[in-house]
N, C-alpha and C positions, 0 to 999 in steps of 0.2 A: 504493500500500500504506500502511496505517496501522500503525505499528510503535512500540509503547510498551515501552521497555526499562528501566522502573523501577516495579515493582509489588510490593506487600507483601500478605501473607496472615496468617491467625491463627497460622501457624507462628512468627511473631515478634510484631510489634506491630500488625498489621492486625486488622480485626474479622471478616473473612469467611474461612471455610475455603478451601483451595486450589481445590476443585471449584466453589465459589460464585464465586470470582474468575474462573475460566474462563467460567462462565455469564454473568457480567456483561460480560466482554470480548466475548463474542459479541453481546450486546445493544448494546454500544457501537460495534460495527462494526470491532473490531480485527482485523487480519490476523496480527500477530505480537505476543506479549507476552513479557517476561522476568520471571520470578518472582525477586525479589531481596530475600529476607527477611534480616534482620539476623543475620549470623554463623552462619547455618544453611542447610542444603539440605533440611531435614526435610519441606518441603511439595512438593518437586519431583515425587516419585512420584505423589502424589495428583492434582496438577495434570495430569501427563501422562496419567494414566488417564482423566481427565475430558475430554480434548481431543475436540472434534467435528471432522468433516472441514472443512478450510479454515482452521483456526486452527493456528498454529505456536507452540510454546513454546521459549524460549531459557532453559536452566538457568543460574541466576546466584545472586549473593549480594551483600549490601551489608556490607562488612567494616569494623568499627570500628578506627580507627587513631589515631595521634597524631603531631604535629609538634613537635619541640623548638625552643625559642626560641634564636636565635643571639645571640652577644655584642652584636651591634649592635641587637638588639631585634626582628628579624624571625623568621620561622618556616621556615627551610630544613629539608630532610630531615636528620635526625640519623643517627648510626651505628646499625647493627643492634642491637636491644634484646637484653639477655641473657635467657636462659631460667632458670627455676627459681623455684618458689613462686608465690605470688599477691601481687604488689605491690599497694599500696593504690590504685593508679590513676595516671593521668598526673600528674606533678608540676606545681606551679604555673607553671613556666616552659615549659609545653607547652599545646597546644590540640588539640581533637578534629578529626579529618578523616575523611570517609567515602570508601571506595573501592568502586566497583562492579566486581565480578569476573564475567566471562562465560565460559561454555563451558570451564571447567577440569575436570580430573579430580578428582572429589570424594574419591577414595580415595588421592590423593597424600599420603603419610604426614605430611610436615612441615606442610602446610597444614591437614590434618584435625586434627593435634595443636594447632595454634595456635588454630583456631576453638573447639575444645573448652575450651582454657584461657580464652578470652574468655567463653564461655558460663558456665563454672563461676564465674568471678569476677563475672559479672552477678548471679548468685543471691546471692553474699555481699554484694554492694553493695546490692541491693534489700532484703535483710533488714536491713542496717544503716540504710538510710533509713527503713524502717518503724519500727525501734527509735527513731530520732531523732524521728520524728513522734509516737510514743507519749510520749516525754519532753516533748514540747511540748503534750501533752494532746489530741492528735488521735485520734479513735476509728476508726483504720484498723488492721485486723488482717492479719497475714501470710497467714492461711488464705484471706481474701477476695481478696487480691492474686493468690494462686495460682489461685483459682477463675476470676478474670477472665482470667488468662493462659491457662488451659485447656490446660496442657501445653506451651505455647510458651516460647520464650526470654523470661524475665522482663525487663522493661525499665521505664524511667520512665513511659512511657505507661500501663502497667497500674496503677501506683501513682496516677497522675493521675486515671484513671477511678475508682479507689476513693475518692479524695478528693472527686471530684464527686458520687459516689453517696452519700457520707456528709454531703453538704451543706457541706463545708468550703470549697469553691470552687464557683462557678457552672457552669463548664465545665472539662473536662480541661485545656484550654489555659491556664487561669488558674492552674494549679498550677506552671507553669514560670516562677516569679518568685523573687526573692531571699527572699521571705517563706516559700516552701515548698521545692520541689525543683529550681528553676532552678540553673544553674551558680553555685556560690558561695553558694547559698541556705542557710537555717537547717538544712534537713534533707538537703542535698545531700551525697553521698559520692562520691569519685572511684573509678575502676575501672581495671583493667588494659587496655591496648590496645597492640598492637605498633607500632613505628615505621613510618611510612608507606613508607619505602624498603624495609624488610624485608618488609612485606606485599606490595608490588609484586613483589619478587623471588620470593616464594612463589607468587603467582598465575601469574607467568610460568613458573616451574619446573613448575607443574602443567598447563601447556599452555593457560592461560587468557589472557584479555584484560583488563588492568586499566585502569579509566577513573575519573578523579577525579569524584566525585559533587558536584553543586550547589556549585561552587567559589565562588559569590558569594552563597550564602544567608546570612541573618543568623546570626552565631555560627560560621559555617564559611568565612568569607572567606579566600581563598588568593590571595596576590599573584602577579603574573606571574613574578617572579624565582624564587619557590618552585616554580612549575610547571616552569620550565626545569630546576631541580635534580631534580625528580621524573622528568622525561623522561630524564635521564641515568641514573636508577635503573631505567628500563624502562617508565615510564608510556606507555600506548598511546593514551589518549583523554581527552576532556573532555566532561562533560555540559553542553552549551550550552543546550539547550531544556528548561527546567525552570520550574515555576510561580513560583518566587522570582526569576527573572531577567527584568527588563524588556527592552524592545527595544534600548535603548542598551547594556545589559550583554551581551546576546546578540551585538551587533555587535562589541564589544570582544573577547569570547571567541572569536568566529569568526575574527577577525584573528589572535589568539594561536594558535589551533589550526592555522590554515593555515601560519603562520610556523614552527611546530614539527612539521608533518606529522602532526598528531594526528587520530584519528577523532573526529567530532563526533556525540554521541548526544543523545537526548531521551527524556523519560519523564514521566509524570504524578505519580510518587511517591505513587500511590494507596494509601490505608490503609483503604479501605472507609468505614464510617460515621464513623470517627474521623479527621478531617483528610482527607476525601475530596477528592483532586485531580481526579477524573473520569477514568476509564480512557480512554486515547487522547486526553486533553485536550492533551497535549504528545506529540510524536512524533519519531522519528528519520528523517532523509531516507533513502530506499531505497539510494542510492549509498554512504552512510556505513555502513549495515547490511551491505552486501556487503563493504566493507573490513574490518569487524569479523570477519565470518565467515572471511575469508581469513587472518586472523591467528591463529585458534584451532586448536589441535591436541589439546586435552584432551578435548573432547566436541563433539557436534553438536546442532543444534536437533531437537526432537521434533515431527513433523508429524502432525496429526490425520488418521487414516485412516478410510475408510468402514467401518462394521460390516456384518455379514451382513444385518441389517434394512435398513440404508441402501441396500444393493445390490438389494434385492427391488423 
């Protein structure tokens, strides 16, 4: 089986609608895909409706979180973050971390409220970054960024595409620098994100399976001791097989996952035409997929069923 558990659509920062992602998955020879858009499940229904026989959809989400820096300089999980208002984003003594959440109940109130808070603050943040770009003399308008997002959760990739379209940078990837919207850049603005331990607890409470996404990707590196702390908070898995992880890193992560009895997942992190990782270019071992399914109580995979036309 070819199982890709990290895929994005235009419901967040991918370029293709969910139905097109499903079509490409069939062409790529996938047997199972997880739709894991950033902080939203808005694309799940459309992806499920487009499923052909033989393809299985795992409902999921990639949740934006943060890790607080410890007094010693590391980034262990901090205490549960307080609710209320829209903080300006993670403080300087924190860093971003992404959590893949699988097969949770999307109607679970606390998790739904948290993701709504994250999405709302994304809009405030994106507007503020466009304003900063304007102050720098950059001809990027908020209306155009919204058009590029096409109703999806607005994120930095949409602004990056607008910058490339305006000729300010050669490619969207070139926007993620100190000159423009990279972390700490001239037009960068922080945003709200829940503490990772709190996010893990919410996913677990919703019956889902929390997996630490690309823990050794540039800018998202998470040390072993931090992973141990997150396991105590309820972390269930590590994304070992990812395009950003070379073979030596995969070997180290495999040893770590085995020592902590964590599920090992893999996925392409495909975003379509923008940063296309190639659907099913990275996959999850079938035995690890079965372990993940056994842990989930909030939802089940959606299996493509034959239509009346298929049966004739």
